[in-house]
Backbone atoms as SQL, in Angstrom:
CREATE TABLE atoms (id INTEGER PRIMARY KEY, chain TEXT, resi INTEGER, resn TEXT, atom TEXT, x REAL, y REAL, z REAL);
INSERT INTO atoms VALUES
  (1, 'A', 1, 'MET', 'N', 1.139, 30.244, -0.982),
  (2, 'A', 1, 'MET', 'CA', 0.966, 29.720, 0.360),
  (3, 'A', 1, 'MET', 'C', 0.578, 28.255, 0.264),
  (4, 'A', 2, 'GLY', 'N', 1.260, 27.417, 1.015),
  (5, 'A', 2, 'GLY', 'CA', 1.007, 25.985, 0.974),
  (6, 'A', 2, 'GLY', 'C', -0.081, 25.559, 1.942),
  (7, 'A', 3, 'MET', 'N', -0.604, 24.381, 1.715),
  (8, 'A', 3, 'MET', 'CA', -1.625, 23.802, 2.585),
  (9, 'A', 3, 'MET', 'C', -0.994, 22.640, 3.341),
  (10, 'A', 4, 'PRO', 'N', -0.986, 22.666, 4.687),
  (11, 'A', 4, 'PRO', 'CA', -0.431, 21.533, 5.427),
  (12, 'A', 4, 'PRO', 'C', -1.295, 20.294, 5.227),
  (13, 'A', 5, 'LEU', 'N', -0.664, 19.167, 4.956),
  (14, 'A', 5, 'LEU', 'CA', -1.377, 17.923, 4.676),
  (15, 'A', 5, 'LEU', 'C', -0.653, 16.778, 5.362),
  (16, 'A', 6, 'GLU', 'N', -1.410, 15.927, 6.007),
  (17, 'A', 6, 'GLU', 'CA', -0.844, 14.775, 6.704),
  (18, 'A', 6, 'GLU', 'C', -1.336, 13.500, 6.031),
  (19, 'A', 7, 'LEU', 'N', -0.433, 12.559, 5.788),
  (20, 'A', 7, 'LEU', 'CA', -0.793, 11.276, 5.190),
  (21, 'A', 7, 'LEU', 'C', -0.922, 10.240, 6.307),
  (22, 'A', 8, 'ASN', 'N', -2.075, 9.600, 6.402),
  (23, 'A', 8, 'ASN', 'CA', -2.340, 8.634, 7.465),
  (24, 'A', 8, 'ASN', 'C', -2.535, 7.240, 6.883),
  (25, 'A', 9, 'THR', 'N', -1.958, 6.242, 7.560),
  (26, 'A', 9, 'THR', 'CA', -2.090, 4.859, 7.108),
  (27, 'A', 9, 'THR', 'C', -2.818, 4.003, 8.137),
  (28, 'A', 10, 'MET', 'N', -3.383, 4.634, 9.170),
  (29, 'A', 10, 'MET', 'CA', -4.227, 3.956, 10.140),
  (30, 'A', 10, 'MET', 'C', -5.228, 4.970, 10.680),
  (31, 'A', 11, 'ILE', 'N', -6.313, 4.476, 11.233),
  (32, 'A', 11, 'ILE', 'CA', -7.324, 5.339, 11.843),
  (33, 'A', 11, 'ILE', 'C', -7.079, 5.332, 13.340),
  (34, 'A', 12, 'VAL', 'N', -6.827, 6.513, 13.905),
  (35, 'A', 12, 'VAL', 'CA', -6.644, 6.665, 15.351),
  (36, 'A', 12, 'VAL', 'C', -7.843, 7.456, 15.872),
  (37, 'A', 13, 'THR', 'N', -8.701, 6.805, 16.653),
  (38, 'A', 13, 'THR', 'CA', -9.985, 7.398, 17.027),
  (39, 'A', 13, 'THR', 'C', -9.937, 8.272, 18.282),
  (40, 'A', 14, 'LYS', 'N', -9.084, 7.950, 19.227),
  (41, 'A', 14, 'LYS', 'CA', -9.037, 8.629, 20.538),
  (42, 'A', 14, 'LYS', 'C', -10.419, 8.671, 21.183),
  (43, 'A', 15, 'GLY', 'N', -11.272, 7.705, 20.839),
  (44, 'A', 15, 'GLY', 'CA', -12.601, 7.596, 21.418),
  (45, 'A', 15, 'GLY', 'C', -13.612, 8.605, 20.897),
  (46, 'A', 16, 'ARG', 'N', -13.310, 9.295, 19.797),
  (47, 'A', 16, 'ARG', 'CA', -14.185, 10.345, 19.267),
  (48, 'A', 16, 'ARG', 'C', -15.044, 9.904, 18.079),
  (49, 'A', 17, 'GLU', 'N', -15.040, 8.626, 17.757),
  (50, 'A', 17, 'GLU', 'CA', -15.828, 8.155, 16.620),
  (51, 'A', 17, 'GLU', 'C', -17.314, 8.167, 16.971),
  (52, 'A', 18, 'GLN', 'N', -18.145, 8.356, 15.955),
  (53, 'A', 18, 'GLN', 'CA', -19.601, 8.325, 16.123),
  (54, 'A', 18, 'GLN', 'C', -20.150, 7.190, 15.275),
  (55, 'A', 19, 'ARG', 'N', -20.978, 6.365, 15.887),
  (56, 'A', 19, 'ARG', 'CA', -21.591, 5.260, 15.147),
  (57, 'A', 19, 'ARG', 'C', -22.785, 5.794, 14.364),
  (58, 'A', 20, 'LEU', 'N', -22.778, 5.572, 13.046),
  (59, 'A', 20, 'LEU', 'CA', -23.894, 5.987, 12.191),
  (60, 'A', 20, 'LEU', 'C', -24.875, 4.845, 11.986),
  (61, 'A', 21, 'GLU', 'N', -24.327, 3.674, 11.743),
  (62, 'A', 21, 'GLU', 'CA', -25.106, 2.442, 11.578),
  (63, 'A', 21, 'GLU', 'C', -24.340, 1.344, 12.290),
  (64, 'A', 22, 'GLU', 'N', -24.750, 0.107, 12.108),
  (65, 'A', 22, 'GLU', 'CA', -24.142, -0.995, 12.843),
  (66, 'A', 22, 'GLU', 'C', -22.617, -1.027, 12.710),
  (67, 'A', 23, 'ASN', 'N', -22.083, -1.016, 11.502),
  (68, 'A', 23, 'ASN', 'CA', -20.635, -1.065, 11.291),
  (69, 'A', 23, 'ASN', 'C', -20.090, 0.170, 10.582),
  (70, 'A', 24, 'LEU', 'N', -20.859, 1.237, 10.516),
  (71, 'A', 24, 'LEU', 'CA', -20.457, 2.458, 9.828),
  (72, 'A', 24, 'LEU', 'C', -20.229, 3.568, 10.854),
  (73, 'A', 25, 'PHE', 'N', -19.052, 4.199, 10.769),
  (74, 'A', 25, 'PHE', 'CA', -18.661, 5.208, 11.745),
  (75, 'A', 25, 'PHE', 'C', -18.244, 6.495, 11.049),
  (76, 'A', 26, 'LEU', 'N', -18.319, 7.603, 11.806),
  (77, 'A', 26, 'LEU', 'CA', -17.871, 8.913, 11.344),
  (78, 'A', 26, 'LEU', 'C', -16.854, 9.425, 12.356),
  (79, 'A', 27, 'LEU', 'N', -15.746, 9.969, 11.850),
  (80, 'A', 27, 'LEU', 'CA', -14.705, 10.520, 12.708),
  (81, 'A', 27, 'LEU', 'C', -14.261, 11.851, 12.134),
  (82, 'A', 28, 'GLU', 'N', -14.209, 12.875, 12.975),
  (83, 'A', 28, 'GLU', 'CA', -13.741, 14.195, 12.556),
  (84, 'A', 28, 'GLU', 'C', -12.412, 14.473, 13.239),
  (85, 'A', 29, 'LYS', 'N', -11.412, 14.848, 12.440),
  (86, 'A', 29, 'LYS', 'CA', -10.067, 15.134, 12.949),
  (87, 'A', 29, 'LYS', 'C', -9.663, 16.541, 12.520),
  (88, 'A', 30, 'GLU', 'N', -8.907, 17.211, 13.370),
  (89, 'A', 30, 'GLU', 'CA', -8.436, 18.552, 13.045),
  (90, 'A', 30, 'GLU', 'C', -7.318, 18.478, 12.010),
  (91, 'A', 31, 'GLY', 'N', -7.311, 19.423, 11.095),
  (92, 'A', 31, 'GLY', 'CA', -6.292, 19.481, 10.049),
  (93, 'A', 31, 'GLY', 'C', -6.732, 18.714, 8.809),
  (94, 'A', 32, 'TYR', 'N', -5.947, 18.880, 7.763),
  (95, 'A', 32, 'TYR', 'CA', -6.219, 18.174, 6.510),
  (96, 'A', 32, 'TYR', 'C', -5.412, 16.887, 6.488),
  (97, 'A', 33, 'ARG', 'N', -6.100, 15.771, 6.338),
  (98, 'A', 33, 'ARG', 'CA', -5.465, 14.451, 6.373),
  (99, 'A', 33, 'ARG', 'C', -5.900, 13.646, 5.154),
  (100, 'A', 34, 'LEU', 'N', -4.971, 12.898, 4.627),
  (101, 'A', 34, 'LEU', 'CA', -5.233, 12.058, 3.464),
  (102, 'A', 34, 'LEU', 'C', -5.194, 10.599, 3.912),
  (103, 'A', 35, 'TYR', 'N', -6.223, 9.844, 3.564),
  (104, 'A', 35, 'TYR', 'CA', -6.334, 8.428, 3.926),
  (105, 'A', 35, 'TYR', 'C', -6.539, 7.596, 2.666),
  (106, 'A', 36, 'PRO', 'N', -6.075, 6.345, 2.677),
  (107, 'A', 36, 'PRO', 'CA', -6.384, 5.460, 1.546),
  (108, 'A', 36, 'PRO', 'C', -7.864, 5.065, 1.588),
  (109, 'A', 37, 'ILE', 'N', -8.506, 5.078, 0.446),
  (110, 'A', 37, 'ILE', 'CA', -9.920, 4.735, 0.364),
  (111, 'A', 37, 'ILE', 'C', -10.064, 3.331, -0.225),
  (112, 'A', 38, 'ASP', 'N', -11.010, 2.572, 0.313),
  (113, 'A', 38, 'ASP', 'CA', -11.327, 1.211, -0.141),
  (114, 'A', 38, 'ASP', 'C', -10.180, 0.218, 0.025),
  (115, 'A', 39, 'ILE', 'N', -9.309, 0.478, 0.994),
  (116, 'A', 39, 'ILE', 'CA', -8.216, -0.442, 1.321),
  (117, 'A', 39, 'ILE', 'C', -8.293, -0.718, 2.823),
  (118, 'A', 40, 'PRO', 'N', -8.278, -1.962, 3.270),
  (119, 'A', 40, 'PRO', 'CA', -8.344, -2.252, 4.706),
  (120, 'A', 40, 'PRO', 'C', -7.147, -1.658, 5.462),
  (121, 'A', 41, 'ILE', 'N', -7.435, -0.922, 6.544),
  (122, 'A', 41, 'ILE', 'CA', -6.382, -0.348, 7.392),
  (123, 'A', 41, 'ILE', 'C', -6.750, -0.563, 8.861),
  (124, 'A', 42, 'ASP', 'N', -5.737, -0.483, 9.728),
  (125, 'A', 42, 'ASP', 'CA', -5.910, -0.665, 11.169),
  (126, 'A', 42, 'ASP', 'C', -6.722, 0.462, 11.788),
  (127, 'A', 43, 'VAL', 'N', -7.498, 0.104, 12.820),
  (128, 'A', 43, 'VAL', 'CA', -8.202, 1.078, 13.651),
  (129, 'A', 43, 'VAL', 'C', -7.642, 0.924, 15.060),
  (130, 'A', 44, 'ARG', 'N', -7.194, 2.036, 15.633),
  (131, 'A', 44, 'ARG', 'CA', -6.632, 2.019, 16.983),
  (132, 'A', 44, 'ARG', 'C', -7.212, 3.162, 17.797),
  (133, 'A', 45, 'LYS', 'N', -7.281, 2.975, 19.101),
  (134, 'A', 45, 'LYS', 'CA', -7.768, 4.041, 19.979),
  (135, 'A', 45, 'LYS', 'C', -6.698, 5.129, 20.121),
  (136, 'A', 46, 'THR', 'N', -5.444, 4.737, 20.281),
  (137, 'A', 46, 'THR', 'CA', -4.313, 5.675, 20.299),
  (138, 'A', 46, 'THR', 'C', -3.243, 5.130, 19.371),
  (139, 'A', 47, 'ILE', 'N', -2.300, 5.967, 19.038),
  (140, 'A', 47, 'ILE', 'CA', -1.234, 5.557, 18.111),
  (141, 'A', 47, 'ILE', 'C', -0.425, 4.385, 18.648),
  (142, 'A', 48, 'ASP', 'N', -0.245, 4.320, 19.978),
  (143, 'A', 48, 'ASP', 'CA', 0.597, 3.281, 20.583),
  (144, 'A', 48, 'ASP', 'C', -0.182, 2.058, 21.057),
  (145, 'A', 49, 'SER', 'N', -1.517, 2.079, 20.968),
  (146, 'A', 49, 'SER', 'CA', -2.319, 0.950, 21.441),
  (147, 'A', 49, 'SER', 'C', -2.338, -0.179, 20.412),
  (148, 'A', 50, 'ASP', 'N', -2.801, -1.333, 20.870),
  (149, 'A', 50, 'ASP', 'CA', -2.976, -2.463, 19.959),
  (150, 'A', 50, 'ASP', 'C', -4.137, -2.178, 19.014),
  (151, 'A', 51, 'SER', 'N', -4.156, -2.876, 17.902),
  (152, 'A', 51, 'SER', 'CA', -5.211, -2.705, 16.913),
  (153, 'A', 51, 'SER', 'C', -6.560, -3.143, 17.479),
  (154, 'A', 52, 'ASN', 'N', -7.594, -2.309, 17.290),
  (155, 'A', 52, 'ASN', 'CA', -8.958, -2.662, 17.699),
  (156, 'A', 52, 'ASN', 'C', -9.685, -3.416, 16.604),
  (157, 'A', 53, 'GLY', 'N', -9.210, -3.290, 15.374),
  (158, 'A', 53, 'GLY', 'CA', -9.858, -3.941, 14.254),
  (159, 'A', 53, 'GLY', 'C', -9.349, -3.406, 12.934),
  (160, 'A', 54, 'THR', 'N', -10.086, -3.726, 11.892),
  (161, 'A', 54, 'THR', 'CA', -9.748, -3.300, 10.535),
  (162, 'A', 54, 'THR', 'C', -10.965, -2.628, 9.932),
  (163, 'A', 55, 'ALA', 'N', -10.717, -1.550, 9.182),
  (164, 'A', 55, 'ALA', 'CA', -11.810, -0.807, 8.563),
  (165, 'A', 55, 'ALA', 'C', -11.447, -0.435, 7.132),
  (166, 'A', 56, 'VAL', 'N', -12.488, -0.092, 6.382),
  (167, 'A', 56, 'VAL', 'CA', -12.324, 0.418, 5.027),
  (168, 'A', 56, 'VAL', 'C', -12.959, 1.803, 4.998),
  (169, 'A', 57, 'ILE', 'N', -12.187, 2.805, 4.610),
  (170, 'A', 57, 'ILE', 'CA', -12.693, 4.169, 4.530),
  (171, 'A', 57, 'ILE', 'C', -13.506, 4.304, 3.252),
  (172, 'A', 58, 'LYS', 'N', -14.720, 4.832, 3.410),
  (173, 'A', 58, 'LYS', 'CA', -15.636, 4.988, 2.291),
  (174, 'A', 58, 'LYS', 'C', -15.676, 6.419, 1.766),
  (175, 'A', 59, 'LYS', 'N', -15.400, 7.406, 2.638),
  (176, 'A', 59, 'LYS', 'CA', -15.524, 8.799, 2.225),
  (177, 'A', 59, 'LYS', 'C', -14.598, 9.671, 3.064),
  (178, 'A', 60, 'VAL', 'N', -13.931, 10.631, 2.415),
  (179, 'A', 60, 'VAL', 'CA', -13.082, 11.616, 3.088),
  (180, 'A', 60, 'VAL', 'C', -13.555, 12.999, 2.650),
  (181, 'A', 61, 'GLU', 'N', -13.786, 13.884, 3.633),
  (182, 'A', 61, 'GLU', 'CA', -14.209, 15.260, 3.343),
  (183, 'A', 61, 'GLU', 'C', -13.259, 16.233, 4.042),
  (184, 'A', 62, 'TRP', 'N', -12.838, 17.260, 3.322),
  (185, 'A', 62, 'TRP', 'CA', -12.021, 18.336, 3.897),
  (186, 'A', 62, 'TRP', 'C', -12.847, 19.611, 3.910),
  (187, 'A', 63, 'GLN', 'N', -12.863, 20.298, 5.070),
  (188, 'A', 63, 'GLN', 'CA', -13.580, 21.564, 5.141),
  (189, 'A', 63, 'GLN', 'C', -13.165, 22.312, 6.398),
  (190, 'A', 64, 'ASN', 'N', -12.846, 23.600, 6.237),
  (191, 'A', 64, 'ASN', 'CA', -12.533, 24.486, 7.364),
  (192, 'A', 64, 'ASN', 'C', -11.477, 23.913, 8.310),
  (193, 'A', 65, 'ASN', 'N', -10.391, 23.406, 7.748),
  (194, 'A', 65, 'ASN', 'CA', -9.267, 22.832, 8.495),
  (195, 'A', 65, 'ASN', 'C', -9.651, 21.595, 9.314),
  (196, 'A', 66, 'TYR', 'N', -10.663, 20.860, 8.862),
  (197, 'A', 66, 'TYR', 'CA', -11.050, 19.594, 9.484),
  (198, 'A', 66, 'TYR', 'C', -11.201, 18.530, 8.409),
  (199, 'A', 67, 'THR', 'N', -10.945, 17.300, 8.800),
  (200, 'A', 67, 'THR', 'CA', -11.140, 16.148, 7.925),
  (201, 'A', 67, 'THR', 'C', -12.201, 15.257, 8.551),
  (202, 'A', 68, 'LYS', 'N', -13.203, 14.889, 7.777),
  (203, 'A', 68, 'LYS', 'CA', -14.222, 13.940, 8.223),
  (204, 'A', 68, 'LYS', 'C', -14.049, 12.665, 7.417),
  (205, 'A', 69, 'ILE', 'N', -13.983, 11.536, 8.110),
  (206, 'A', 69, 'ILE', 'CA', -13.906, 10.261, 7.407),
  (207, 'A', 69, 'ILE', 'C', -15.088, 9.388, 7.817),
  (208, 'A', 70, 'SER', 'N', -15.659, 8.724, 6.847),
  (209, 'A', 70, 'SER', 'CA', -16.685, 7.713, 7.084),
  (210, 'A', 70, 'SER', 'C', -16.029, 6.376, 6.792),
  (211, 'A', 71, 'TYR', 'N', -16.105, 5.469, 7.762),
  (212, 'A', 71, 'TYR', 'CA', -15.461, 4.169, 7.556),
  (213, 'A', 71, 'TYR', 'C', -16.351, 3.036, 8.034),
  (214, 'A', 72, 'GLN', 'N', -16.138, 1.887, 7.408),
  (215, 'A', 72, 'GLN', 'CA', -16.887, 0.680, 7.739),
  (216, 'A', 72, 'GLN', 'C', -15.950, -0.305, 8.434),
  (217, 'A', 73, 'LEU', 'N', -16.303, -0.705, 9.623),
  (218, 'A', 73, 'LEU', 'CA', -15.522, -1.701, 10.365),
  (219, 'A', 73, 'LEU', 'C', -15.769, -3.062, 9.738),
  (220, 'A', 74, 'ILE', 'N', -14.700, -3.723, 9.287),
  (221, 'A', 74, 'ILE', 'CA', -14.881, -5.028, 8.630),
  (222, 'A', 74, 'ILE', 'C', -14.435, -6.194, 9.517),
  (223, 'A', 75, 'SER', 'N', -13.601, -5.899, 10.539),
  (224, 'A', 75, 'SER', 'CA', -13.258, -6.929, 11.513),
  (225, 'A', 75, 'SER', 'C', -12.938, -6.246, 12.838),
  (226, 'A', 76, 'LEU', 'N', -13.234, -6.954, 13.930),
  (227, 'A', 76, 'LEU', 'CA', -13.037, -6.410, 15.262),
  (228, 'A', 76, 'LEU', 'C', -12.159, -7.366, 16.054),
  (229, 'A', 77, 'ASN', 'N', -11.106, -6.838, 16.649),
  (230, 'A', 77, 'ASN', 'CA', -10.245, -7.629, 17.518),
  (231, 'A', 77, 'ASN', 'C', -10.767, -7.464, 18.938),
  (232, 'A', 78, 'SER', 'N', -11.273, -8.541, 19.502),
  (233, 'A', 78, 'SER', 'CA', -11.903, -8.469, 20.819),
  (234, 'A', 78, 'SER', 'C', -11.389, -9.578, 21.710),
  (235, 'A', 79, 'THR', 'N', -11.348, -9.310, 23.009),
  (236, 'A', 79, 'THR', 'CA', -10.925, -10.336, 23.967),
  (237, 'A', 79, 'THR', 'C', -12.114, -11.094, 24.553),
  (238, 'A', 80, 'ASN', 'N', -13.313, -10.786, 24.095),
  (239, 'A', 80, 'ASN', 'CA', -14.529, -11.448, 24.637),
  (240, 'A', 80, 'ASN', 'C', -14.607, -12.885, 24.206);
């Protein structure tokens, strides 16, 4: 029996991220997902939205058909 696995090259939050520290966030997604670690990747609210910033994933955990990622925001794209 195989394990379904999705390869992701950007972080799509859908507004479900949790701030742990100033620039450190936690995001839990359904299913098993593989992300590049220690490489800057785009952060977006939805797949079709503009980039909100760039982050580096520090930790990926798989458990009970969920993936938890801890990432550090390294740049923020803002209109302010």
